[in-house]
N, C-alpha and C positions, 0 to 999 in steps of 0.2 A: 716417465711420469714418476713424480715424487711419491714415495711410500709413506710419507708422514700422514699420521691420522690426526684429524682435528676434531675436538669435542665441542659441541654447541648446545647450550641449554635451549629448550623450547621456549617460545614467547609464553608468558604467564597463562594466558587464556587458553593456549593449545592444551596445556595439561588438564584444565577444567573440561574442555570439550572432549578430550580423549576419554576421561572418566565418564562423562555424560553419554557419549556414544556407546561405549562398551557396556555400561550398566543399563541403558535404556533400550538398546536395540538387540539384546541377546536372542530374544525369541524370533527376530526378523533378520537374523545375521546373513541369510543368503543374498541380501541386497548388496553386499560388498562387491560381488562380481559385476553387477549392473553398474555400479559407481566406477569401478576401475576400467571397465570396457568403455564407458562413457568418456572417461578421461583420455584413453587411448585414441578413440574416434576423433576427439577434439585435436589431439596432437597431429593426426593424419590430416584433418581439415586444414590446420595451419600450415602444414608443409605444402599441401596441394595448392593453396592460395599463394604462398611465396614463390612456388615454382613457375607461376604465370609469368613472372618477371625475371626470376633468376633460373634460367633454363638449365644450368648445369647442376642445380641443387639435387636433382634426383639421381644423377649419375646412371649407373647401370641397373640400379634397384628401382625400377619404375612401378612395380606392382605393390600399391599400398595395401596393407593388410594388418590384421590383428591375429596373434597366434597365442594359444593356450597350451602350455607345455606342462604335462603332469609327470611327476616322479613319485610313484607309489612307495618305493623303497626309502627315499630320502624324505618323504612326506612333505613335498613342496609342489606349489602351484605357481607357475610364472605367467604373467600377462605381458606379452611382448608386442610392441608396435614398431614399425619402421617409420615413425613420423618425425616431427621437428626436433625432438630431443631437448635436453636442457643443459645449461652450462652450471658450473659450480655455484655461482651466485644465484642462479634461478632455483637450483635444488634447495638452497638455504632459504630463499625468499618464499617459494611456493610451499614447501613442506615443513618449514619451521615456524611459520607465522600464519595468523589468520588476518588477512589484510581487509578487515571490515571496521569501519569507524564505529565506535560505540559498542563493539562485541564484548570488550572487557567489562565495561560498565554494566551491560545487561547480564553477564555471567555473575557478577558480584550481586546484582539485585534478585536473582532467582532464589526462591526458597528451596529447601531440600525436596519438598514434594514436587515442585515445578520441574526440578532437575531430573525427575523420573519420567517426565512427560514426553512421550514420543513426538507430540506435535511441535515441541520447540526445536527438534534437532534440525529440521530443514532450514532454520532461519540462518545457519551459519555457513552454508556451502562447504560442508566438511566431508565431502564424499571420499577423499583419499583415506582419511582416518578410519573409515569403516573396515579397512583391511585388518585392523587389530581385533576385529570381532572373531576372526578365525585364526589369526597368526600371532605368535608371541614375539617373533622377530620379522621385521619387513626390511628387505634390501632393495634398493633402487639403483640400477646401473644405467646410465644415460650418456649419450654422445650426441652433441648438438649437430644438426645438419650444417655441413660446410666446415666442420671443426675436426681436428685430429685428436683432441683431448676427451677422455672418458672419465666420468667422475662417479663415485659410489656414495650413496646416502644409506645409512643403516640406523635403525632404532628398535629397541625393545619397549618403547612407550613408558619409559621409567624416568621421565624428566629431561632427557637429553637425546641427541643423535650424533652420529659420527659422519664425517666427510673424509674421503680419501681418494687417491687416484686409483684407476682401475683399467680394465681393457674390454673393449667391445669392437668387433671387426667393422661394423657398419653403424650408421646413424640410427637413432631411435632410443627407445627406453624399455628396460625389463623391470617389471615389479615382482620380486620374488617373495612369496609368502611362505614362511616356515610354519607349517600348520600346528596348531595346538592339537593335543591328543584327541579331544572330543571333536575335532573338525577334520580328521584325516580322510573322510569320505570324499572331500573336495579334491582329492588327488586321484579319484576314480572317474571313469569315463561317464557314467550315466547321471550321477548327480550334477556334474558340470553341464552335460548336454541339456538336462532339464531346466536348469537355471537360465541358460543362454536362450532356450526357446521361450521361456516364460517372460523374460525381462528384456531381451536384446535382439529379438528376431528382426526388428525394423532397421537396426543399424546399417548404414549404407556401405560400409566397408566390410569385406569378407572377414568373418570370425572363423579361424581354422583351428583344428585340433588333430593331433596324431592319434590314431586308434589302431588297435591290433585286431586282425581278423584271422580266422582259421583256428586249427587246433594243433597242439604239440609241435611237431617238426614242420608243419605246413603253415606256421603262423607268419603273416606278413603285416608290415606296418604301412599305413597310408595316411595322407592328409585328407580330412573332410571338412567341408564348409558347413557350419552349424546353423547359420542364418540365411534368410532369403536375400539379404544384402541389397534391398530395394528400399529407397527412402519412402517413409511412410506417407508422406504428403503427395507422392506421385502415384500412389495406388488409387483405384476407384473407391469411393466411399463404401459402396456395397461389399467390398472385399475386406474391410477393416472392421474387427470386432471392438466393442467398447473397451475391453481390457487391454487391447494393443494401444488405443489412444491413451489410456491412463498410464501405461508403463513408458510410452514415448515421452509423455509429459514429465514424468518423474526423472527420467534420464536426462532430458533437456534442462530442467530447471533445478535438480537436485533437492526437489521439495519432497517430503515424506507423505504429504497428504495427497488424496485423490484430487484431480482438477474439479472445480465446481461446474464447468460447462466448457464446451469447445465448438468451434466452427471450421469446417474443412471446405474449401472453396477452390473454384477454378474460374478464371476470368479469361474470355477469349474475344477476339475482335481486333481493334487497332493495336492493342497490346495484349500480350500473353502472360498470365500470372497464375501461380498456384500458391496456396498458403494453408496454414494450420494454426489457428490462434486459440489460446487457452485462457480461461479466467481462473486464477488460483482461488483456493478456499480461504486461505489465511494470508494476511499481509505479513511481510518481513518486518522485523523490529525497527528497521531504519528506513521505512518507506517514505516518510516526509523528507529526509535528508537526501535520499538516493535520487539521483537524476538520470541514471542509465536506463536505456531501453532494454527490455527482456526479449526482443525479437531478433532472430538471426537472419542475415540476408544471404541468399544463394543466388547465383546466376548460372542458369543451365545445369543445375545440380552441383555446382562447384561453390564451396563455402567461400564468402567474401568477408564478412565481418560479423562479430559477435554482438556488438552493441549498435544496432542500426538506428541511431537516433534521427537520421535524416528522413526515414520513412514512417517514423512513429512519433506523433506529438508527445510532449513531455507529460501531459496530463494522462496519457495512456501507458505510463511506465509500468503499470501493474500487469499488463498483458504479456504473456510468454508465447512463444511459437517460432515459426519459420515462415519466411516469404521467399519464393523462388521466381525470379524473372527470367523470361526468355529474350528480353530486349536490350538489357543493359550490357555494356561491353564487360569482358571477363577481367580487364585490368582496371575496373572502376575504382576511383578514389573518393574520399570524403569530399574533396573539393569539386569533383565532377557531379557527385550526388547532389550537392547543394544547388547546382545550376541546371540540372538535367530535367527536361519536361516529363520524362518517364518516372523520375522520382516523385514528382508531384502527383502523377496518376496513381502510383503505388500507395503513397500516403493517403490519398483520398479513399482508395479501396480499403486500406486497413482500418481507417476511421469508420467508414460506412459498414463494413462487415462486423465490427466490434459493436457498434451502435445497434445493428439488427439483432445480434446475439443478446445484448442487454434487453432490448425491447421484448424479444420472445421470452426471456427469463422473467421480466416484470409482469407479463401477461399470464404467467403460469400460476396455478393454484398451489395448494399445499402438497408436498410430497414427503415421503418418508425418508429420512436421511440420518446417518449416524453422527450425532453431535456429542462431543466430550464423552465417547465411548457407549452412548445410549441411543437406541432408535427413537426419533422424535418426528412429529409432524411439523414441517417447517416450510416457509416460502424461501426458495433458493435465492431470490432476488434480495430479500431482506438480509440474508446471510452475507451476500456480496456488498450490500450498502453499508452495513455495519463495519466491514473491513476497508472498503475502498471509496466510500461515498465522498470523502473529502476531495479526491482526485477528480471526480466528475465535476465538482464544484469549481475546481481550478479550470476545467475545460469550458464551463459556462463563461467564466470571466475572460479567458484568453482567446477562445476560438469562436469567432463570429459565425462562420459557416455552420458549425455543429450546434449552436446555441439553442435553437428551437427544439431540436430532438433531445438535447441534454436536459432542457427545462422540464420536459415531460418525465424524465427519469429521476428528478430530484425527489427526495423523501425528507419529511420533517416530522417532528413530534407535534401534537396538537392539543388544544384545550378539550377536544372531543373525547379522547380516550388515550390509552398509553401506547397504542401502536404507531406505525409509520404511515404517513399519508402523502400522496402525491398531489400536485396542483390541479390535475385534471379532475380527480375525485372531489377535491375541495370545491372547485367551481361548480361541479354538478350538484353538490349539496346546498349551495348558497340560497338563502330565502330570496323571494323576488325583489324585496325592497333593500337588499344589501348591495351596495354600489362597488365595493372593492374587496380584494384579498388582504386581510389584516394579519399582521405579525407582530411579535415583540421579541427583542433580542436580550439575552442575559447570559451571565457566566455559567449558570447551571439550570437544570430543568426545574428545580424546586423554586428558584428565584423567578423564572419566567412564569410558572404557574401561579405564583402569588403576586405577580406584578399589578400595582394599582391602576396602571395604564389600561388594563383590559377589562376593568370591572363593568363598565356601561355596556361594552361589546358583549360580554357574556350574559348580562341581564336581558339584552335584546335577542339572545339566541344566536349570535354571530359567532362562528368558529374563529379561533385565533391560532395561527401557526407559531410554535415555540421554537425559536432558533438559539442555539447555544454554541455553535462553532464560530470561531473568530472571523472566519471568511464570509459568513452568511450575509452580513449587511452589504458587502461589497458585491456579492452575487445578486442580491435584490436591486442594487443600483445599476448593475449591467442589464438585468432583465427588464425592469420597470413595469412590465405587464405580462399577463398570461391569459390566453382565451379572451383577449379584449377587456380584461378586468385589471385595473392598476393595482399594484402592490403597495400597500400603505402601512407605514409604521404606526403603531398604537401610541408611540412616544414621540411623535413628530407632528407639528402644525396642529391644526384644528381637524377633528375627525369628520366633520360634516356628516353627522348622523341624521338618519330621516326624522323629521319633526313635523308636527302639525302647526298650523297658524297660532293656535292657543299655546303650544309649547314655546314657540318663538317669542311671543309676547311676554310669557312668564319669565323667560330667560333674560330678555332685555330689561324687564322690571327689576330682577334680582341684581343685574349689573349696575343699574342706576342706584339702587339701594346701597350696594356695597362699595361704590366708588370711593368714598372717603377712606374706607378700610384699605382698599387696594393701593391707594396713594401713600398711606402710612406705612404699609408693608414694603412697597417700593423704595421708600425713603430709608427704611431701616436696613434693607438689603441691597442698597444701591451698588455695592462693590461686588456682589455675588450673583445677581440675577439681572437680566435684560428687561424684563417686564413682569408685571403681575396681573392675572386676569382670573375671571370666573370660568369654570369648566363644566362640561356636561359628560366627561368621560369617567368620572369618579361617582361611586355609589357608597362605598364603605369606608374609604380613606379620606383624611382631611385635606391632603395636598399631594401633588406630584410635580416633577420638573420635566419639561418637554423641550425639544430642540425645534428650531425653525423647520418649516416643511422641507426646505432643500438644503439644510445645513447638515453638518456632520453630527452624528449621535455622540453622546457622551462615552458610549462603549467603544465606538470606532476611535475616538480621540485617545482613550485610554490604551487601547491595543497599539496604536502607532507609537505612543509615548514610551510604552514598555519595550517596543522594538527598537528604540534608540532614536526615533525621529524627533525633531524639534517642532512640536505642534503647539501653536498658541492657545492659551486657555480661552474657551469660548463661554460666554454668559448664556445661560438658558432662561426659559420663561417658567415662572412659578405659577401653577393653576391651583385655585382654591375651590373646594367643594362647598358651595353656599349652604347646603343643608346639614352640614356636619356640625355637632356640638362644639367641637373645638374652635372652628371658625366663628361660630356665634359667640362663644365666650370671648374670644380674641377681640371681637368688635366692641365688647363692653369694657375692655381694659383701658383705664385713662392714665395710669402711671407709666410714664415713658420708658423707664428702666425695665420695669416688668414686661412691658409690651415688647421691648427689644429682645429680652430673654426668650419670651414665647415665640416670637417670630424666627429667631435663630434656631430654636428647637424644632419648629415646624420644618424649616428648610433642611436641617440635618436628618430629620425623620424621613423626608422625602428621598434623600440620598440613600439611607439605609434600606429603604423599601425596594429600591432597584438594585441593590447588591454592592453599593459603593460606600466608602467610608467618609464620614465628615472631614473637612479640612483640618479641624482642631478636635480630635476625639476627647482630649482632657476637658476642654471647655464644654463640649456636649455632655459629658459625664457630671461636671459640676452643676450645670443648669438643671439636668434631670434629677440629680439628688436634692437640689433646692426645691424643685417642684414637688417631689414626693414629700419632703419634709414639711412643706407648707400645706399639705392636704389637698 
């Protein structure tokens, strides 16, 4: 082996994250051992899986284990595993970079105060770097299973790391922590024993440590197993404490938050399945772009894959946990999973168990929970919805089987108040004469609340759902109705509001009276609008623009265009409020040029009211200035 020492700089954001971890987690630094044990357990899982097909990989060393080696004189603690090990390139790639798209951008955007926030740490998957909480130097000695080469990675967390050749008699990895002066207790038996019991008791591989027993000349050294070494999901629920679930989640996900909720289940019958699924409290910063599953697949307690996309639909990618099947073959591949009937059964169970958990959470009242460091009365489902609601909307759009259950879990803002509202509660509150569930879509809550399209609905006491997510209108198009009530856009078609015969006659009379005006406006705006008509949806505004009942809304058109799609410009319908003074004055204008300016202003004002810009802002400004100057 070459004795050449290579020096490599850390990836830029690693230096940022190292500083963030060390400065933010100092008071929680015992978690370093949980993170390093979790990494060691992953290495054992990977080796165990590869050994299913590469039978000689284990050799004579078939007892997979994690060993904690203390040296009180040298002030070191070593976390050793006989797992899959790492090559030179893997050491550089895994320990010298953070392979997360967007992490650099996020680090740059964080303020100094945010960088002190413990809640941000778990977004990076930086468990290994927690070693520097207690060590001023970290040495990693690793030999890849099936290889004769050993490599050493070493760093003092001062901007770079070294790679050199080394020696290790067998496969696996040693993480050697050269403990800081104020962390030397972690070279003693009881601090280590207590941390393992607190955080890693559920790890399914034995965690062993050498301990001394006896006194003076009668002292003996023996290996003791510190953990129960029984997979948590295989234990009866009655035997597992909430704290054990919480620590298992943190080890599994490398999230520093407590899980929001979890479900521990066992399915028996034609197929046997056990599982443990968690809802995180906070979304990772790259949730929208991330497409990987957070559920691990085991078969008969043997780890198979980390990112089990085949058993978890993409819209459930926020779920973390494990699923353990008794029916799949141990040598299962992604290709087999895609075709296997058992896979479809597992997927169905994962969806059903998650939806049941969400439904229970949605039915729950207020509970006391720590939010941003303070105890507050909150609804846990609303915390979940704020972080992950968009993914449930994806499920409504893509998953026909789960659509009805998901529809009941949707939450929206409303004209009723500032809270979150479900469709079931909305329908229960509807007045007897209200025929539909009304909604309006806008780019912000403020624009939605001020929308002219909802004026008449609010005057009649009809509640309107305020939708501000780009995906919302597609969700409505997929649902079409809820509780046998159609979902109707306040900005599409005719609203078909309840009216008496006298109301109907007055409306027809107004339309007849204004017919010449409607024709003049239509002629003036022929290139911009499809039609001009009298409306009953406005009470305070002079005009608004609406789409055809089954057409694409202006917002959908804009979202698609911004996403790079070639969408043809659609003409919309201009509706006039016959009782508004502006419309009445417009009717009296005889000068054609002045009429054209007023008409153009009216059209542009309708665009502004719904949060869009006029096609020619400069022309709008000139017309407005001229109108103001003319008094």
